[in-house]
C-alpha positions as CSV (number, residue, x, y, z in Angstrom):
1,M,84.8,205.7,-79.7
2,S,82.2,203.4,-79.6
3,Q,78.8,203.7,-79.6
4,I,76.4,203.7,-76.9
5,P,73.3,200.8,-77.6
6,D,69.6,202.1,-78.3
7,N,68.6,199.7,-75.9
8,V,70.9,200.4,-73.3
9,I,70.2,204.5,-73.4
10,A,67.1,203.2,-73.8
11,R,66.9,201.0,-70.2
12,A,68.9,204.4,-68.6
13,T,66.5,206.9,-69.8
14,K,63.4,204.9,-68.6
15,K,65.0,204.1,-64.5
16,L,65.5,208.1,-64.7
17,S,61.4,208.5,-65.8
18,Q,60.1,206.0,-62.3
19,A,63.0,207.3,-60.3
20,A,61.9,210.7,-60.9
21,A,57.9,209.8,-61.1
22,W,58.8,208.3,-57.3
23,Q,60.8,211.3,-56.3
24,K,57.7,213.5,-56.9
25,Y,54.8,210.7,-55.9
26,Q,56.7,211.7,-52.8
27,R,56.8,214.6,-52.5
28,Y,53.3,215.0,-53.8
29,L,52.8,212.5,-50.5
30,T,54.1,214.4,-47.9
31,K,52.6,217.4,-48.9
32,N,49.1,216.1,-48.4
33,K,49.9,214.6,-45.4
34,K,51.0,217.5,-43.9
35,F,47.6,219.2,-45.0
36,F,45.9,216.6,-44.0
37,D,46.9,217.1,-40.7
38,E,46.5,220.7,-40.5
39,Q,42.6,219.9,-42.0
40,S,42.8,216.9,-38.9
41,K,42.8,220.4,-36.4
42,L,39.9,222.2,-38.4
43,A,38.0,218.6,-38.6
44,E,38.2,218.7,-35.1
45,Q,36.4,222.0,-34.2
46,G,34.0,221.2,-35.8
47,K,35.0,223.2,-39.4
48,L,35.8,220.2,-41.4
49,S,33.1,216.6,-41.6
50,G,35.6,215.2,-43.9
51,Y,37.0,214.8,-48.3
52,F,36.0,213.8,-50.9
53,V,38.7,211.8,-53.4
54,H,38.3,212.3,-57.0
55,D,40.0,210.5,-59.9
56,A,41.4,213.3,-63.5
57,G,39.0,211.3,-65.1
58,Q,41.8,209.3,-67.3
59,K,40.7,206.6,-69.5
60,E,43.5,205.1,-68.0
61,S,42.8,205.2,-64.2
62,C,43.8,202.3,-62.1
63,D,41.1,199.8,-60.1
64,I,42.4,201.9,-56.9
65,C,42.0,205.0,-58.2
66,R,38.6,204.7,-59.9
67,A,37.6,202.4,-56.3
68,H,38.3,206.1,-54.7
69,D,36.5,208.3,-56.7
70,G,33.8,210.1,-55.3
71,Q,33.8,208.2,-52.2
72,F,34.1,210.3,-48.7
73,F,35.9,210.2,-45.9
74,K,36.2,211.3,-42.4
75,F,39.5,213.4,-41.1
76,N,41.5,210.1,-39.3
77,P,44.3,207.7,-38.9
78,D,42.7,205.0,-41.5
79,S,42.0,207.1,-43.5
80,R,45.4,209.0,-43.7
81,E,47.1,205.3,-44.3
82,N,45.1,204.0,-46.6
83,H,42.8,207.0,-49.0
84,L,45.1,209.1,-49.2
85,P,46.0,210.3,-52.9
86,P,48.5,210.3,-53.9
87,F,48.2,206.1,-54.6
88,H,51.3,205.9,-56.7
89,P,53.5,207.3,-59.1
90,N,52.3,209.2,-61.2
91,C,48.4,209.3,-59.1
92,E,46.3,212.0,-60.5
93,C,43.6,211.9,-57.8
94,Y,43.6,214.5,-55.5
95,M,41.0,216.0,-51.8
96,E,38.2,218.0,-52.0
97,V,37.2,219.2,-48.9
98,E,34.2,218.9,-47.9
99,K,32.8,222.2,-44.9
100,S,30.6,221.3,-42.1
101,R,27.0,221.5,-42.6
102,D,24.4,222.7,-40.3
103,A,21.6,220.1,-40.4
104,V,20.9,220.1,-44.4
105,P,20.2,216.8,-45.1
106,Y,20.5,216.5,-48.5
107,D,22.7,219.1,-50.6
108,I,21.2,219.6,-54.4
109,K,24.6,221.9,-55.1
110,T,26.8,218.8,-54.8
111,G,24.6,216.0,-54.3
112,L,25.6,215.8,-50.9
113,I,23.8,212.9,-48.3
114,G,23.8,214.2,-45.1
115,E,22.7,213.4,-41.7
116,G,18.8,212.4,-41.6
117,A,18.0,212.1,-45.1
118,T,15.7,209.6,-46.2
119,N,14.8,208.7,-49.6
120,T,11.8,210.4,-49.4
121,L,13.3,213.6,-48.9
122,V,16.1,213.7,-50.9
123,V,13.0,212.4,-53.8
124,A,11.0,215.7,-53.4
125,I,14.6,218.3,-53.3
126,I,15.4,217.2,-56.8
127,N,11.7,217.0,-58.1
128,K,11.1,220.6,-56.9
129,E,14.8,222.0,-57.8
130,L,15.0,220.2,-61.0
131,G,11.4,219.8,-61.8
132,I,11.0,217.2,-62.8
133,H,9.0,213.2,-61.1
134,T,11.3,211.0,-60.2
135,D,12.0,208.0,-57.8
136,W,14.9,207.0,-55.6
137,K,14.7,203.5,-57.5
138,T,16.0,205.7,-60.3
139,V,18.0,208.3,-58.6
140,A,20.0,205.3,-56.9
141,M,20.5,203.8,-59.8
142,V,21.9,206.6,-62.2
143,S,24.0,207.3,-59.2
144,E,25.2,203.8,-58.9
145,F,25.1,202.7,-55.5
146,P,24.3,199.4,-54.6
147,E,20.9,198.0,-55.1
148,G,18.9,198.0,-51.6
149,E,21.0,200.7,-50.3
150,N,18.8,203.4,-49.0
151,A,20.1,207.0,-48.2
152,E,19.6,206.2,-44.1
153,D,22.8,203.9,-45.0
154,L,24.6,206.6,-47.6
155,S,25.6,209.6,-45.1
156,G,28.6,211.5,-46.9
157,R,28.2,209.9,-50.3
158,R,27.0,211.7,-53.5
159,T,24.3,210.9,-56.4
160,Y,24.9,212.3,-59.0
161,V,22.0,214.7,-58.9
162,K,22.7,217.8,-58.8
163,A,21.2,221.6,-59.5
164,S,24.0,221.5,-62.7
165,T,22.8,218.4,-64.1
166,L,21.6,218.7,-67.8
167,N,18.3,218.8,-69.6
168,V,19.4,216.5,-72.8
169,D,16.2,217.5,-74.6
170,R,17.5,219.6,-77.7
171,E,20.5,217.8,-78.1
172,M,18.3,213.8,-78.0
173,R,16.5,216.0,-80.7
174,I,19.2,215.9,-82.9
175,E,21.1,213.1,-82.4
176,M,17.8,211.0,-83.5
177,G,17.1,213.1,-86.8
178,L,20.7,212.4,-87.5
179,I,20.2,209.1,-87.3
180,K,17.1,208.8,-88.8
181,A,19.1,210.4,-92.3
182,H,22.0,208.5,-91.5
183,L,19.7,205.4,-91.8
184,D,17.2,205.8,-94.6
185,P,19.3,204.7,-97.3
186,C,19.0,201.2,-95.6
187,I,15.6,201.7,-94.8
188,D,13.5,199.5,-97.9
189,K,16.5,196.3,-98.5
190,L,15.8,193.4,-96.5
191,L,15.9,192.7,-92.9
192,P,20.4,191.3,-93.4
193,V,20.5,193.9,-95.4
194,R,19.4,196.5,-92.6
195,M,21.3,194.7,-89.9
196,I,24.4,195.7,-91.8
197,W,24.2,198.6,-91.9
198,Y,22.5,199.6,-88.8
199,I,25.5,198.0,-86.6
200,G,27.5,199.8,-88.7
201,K,26.0,203.1,-87.4
202,V,25.3,202.3,-83.8
203,G,27.9,199.6,-83.0
204,R,30.2,200.0,-80.4
205,G,32.9,202.5,-81.3
206,E,30.9,203.6,-84.1
207,E,29.2,207.3,-85.5
208,F,25.9,206.7,-82.9
209,D,28.2,205.1,-80.2
210,L,27.6,208.1,-78.7
211,K,30.2,207.6,-75.9
212,A,33.6,207.2,-78.0
213,R,32.3,210.1,-79.5
214,A,35.7,212.5,-78.5
215,G,34.7,216.5,-77.4
216,S,31.5,216.0,-76.9
217,I,29.2,216.6,-74.1
218,W,28.9,212.6,-74.7
219,A,32.1,211.5,-74.4
220,S,33.3,209.3,-71.6
221,P,34.8,209.4,-69.2
222,P,31.3,211.4,-68.7
223,K,31.6,215.1,-67.5
224,E,28.2,214.5,-66.1
225,R,26.8,211.6,-65.1
226,A,23.4,211.7,-64.7
227,Y,21.2,213.5,-67.7
228,I,18.2,214.8,-68.2
229,F,15.2,213.2,-71.0
230,K,11.8,213.6,-71.2
231,S,10.8,215.4,-68.1
232,Q,12.8,212.0,-66.4
233,L,16.7,211.3,-64.9
234,I,19.0,208.8,-66.9
235,R,21.9,207.4,-66.3
236,Y,25.2,208.8,-68.3
237,D,25.2,206.1,-70.5
238,A,21.5,205.8,-71.6
239,P,21.8,208.5,-74.9
240,G,23.5,206.0,-77.0
241,N,21.1,203.1,-75.9
242,I,18.1,205.4,-76.4
243,L,19.6,206.5,-80.1
244,A,20.0,202.7,-80.7
245,G,16.7,201.8,-80.1
246,Y,14.9,204.7,-81.6
247,G,17.3,203.5,-85.3
248,A,15.9,200.8,-85.1
249,A,12.5,201.0,-85.1
250,H,13.1,203.7,-87.6
251,I,14.4,200.9,-90.4
252,D,12.4,198.5,-89.0
253,I,14.3,196.1,-87.0
254,P,12.8,193.9,-84.5
255,L,13.3,195.1,-80.8
256,W,14.8,191.6,-79.9
257,V,16.5,191.3,-82.8
258,A,18.1,195.4,-81.5
259,R,18.5,193.4,-78.1
260,G,20.0,190.5,-79.0
261,G,22.7,192.5,-80.7
262,A,23.9,194.4,-78.4
263,H,24.2,191.4,-75.8
264,A,26.4,189.8,-78.5
265,V,28.3,193.4,-79.2
266,S,28.8,192.7,-75.1
267,V,29.6,189.3,-75.4
268,I,32.2,189.7,-77.5
269,S,34.2,193.1,-76.1
270,G,34.6,190.6,-72.8
271,L,32.3,192.3,-70.9
272,G,29.9,189.9,-71.1
273,I,25.6,190.3,-71.0
274,D,24.8,193.2,-71.8
275,D,23.3,195.5,-68.3
276,P,20.2,195.3,-67.7
277,V,19.6,199.2,-67.3
278,D,20.7,199.3,-71.1
279,Q,18.7,196.6,-72.8
280,G,16.2,199.1,-70.5
281,Y,17.0,202.2,-72.0
282,I,16.9,200.0,-75.6
283,E,13.1,199.4,-75.5
284,D,12.6,203.2,-73.9
285,G,14.2,204.4,-77.3
286,Y,12.4,201.6,-79.6
287,N,8.6,202.8,-77.9
288,L,10.2,206.6,-77.9
289,Y,9.8,205.8,-82.1
290,R,7.0,204.3,-82.0
């Protein structure tokens, strides 16, 4: 009896796997549509305001899942047709139903912006509850809201600033001590040598590229999308950029060289010029050392 070729077995296995994934997707979608219809009745009674969609935080999330992540939708036919997970086979997005809240313009526990919210009110609640001093521009920036949008325009959306937002002063002090120790061996070298050593520590994927440090609080995709550092709100990707500026200052690399290096790494990685916000955080770290 002749043996079945490996490539034939592989193709058959792939087709079976795809068929199983499609069947699972259909079952999940049918279940969610039934759940959606049940929740719609509660929404009509004023007991629910809508639902949030979240992806599972996978690094390989597709564009559709990333576009829906954190978005708020009402229970209506358009949402049922176009914004109800799963969006494709193997999709791991899920719904989070939001109960109606009586005249709560901003809920610091969840970051939810409600009817009647204003920039001033949201900022006042955040400053009082977190014991910091921030402004709407910073809240909008760390929450990745479109530039120029105000709280009045964002009812049903969430900020990334919550009662649970982490204060990372202690963690950053430790990281600053570590990066100084790692850079000390090159501190008396010529500038080109210092630059090579520096890039080997803070470059993309290196030890002090904090987002790439698996298992840490900094790891990407982030569990927290904003932090508190020195009584200020910072974006989730700020700590690594602050450290880059801090380390450059420690070994006397000029700020313009450090910022230019970040631009170069970003361009080489195919991401275009470096984000101006990232550039600002590098400067903040540099000035912090000085």
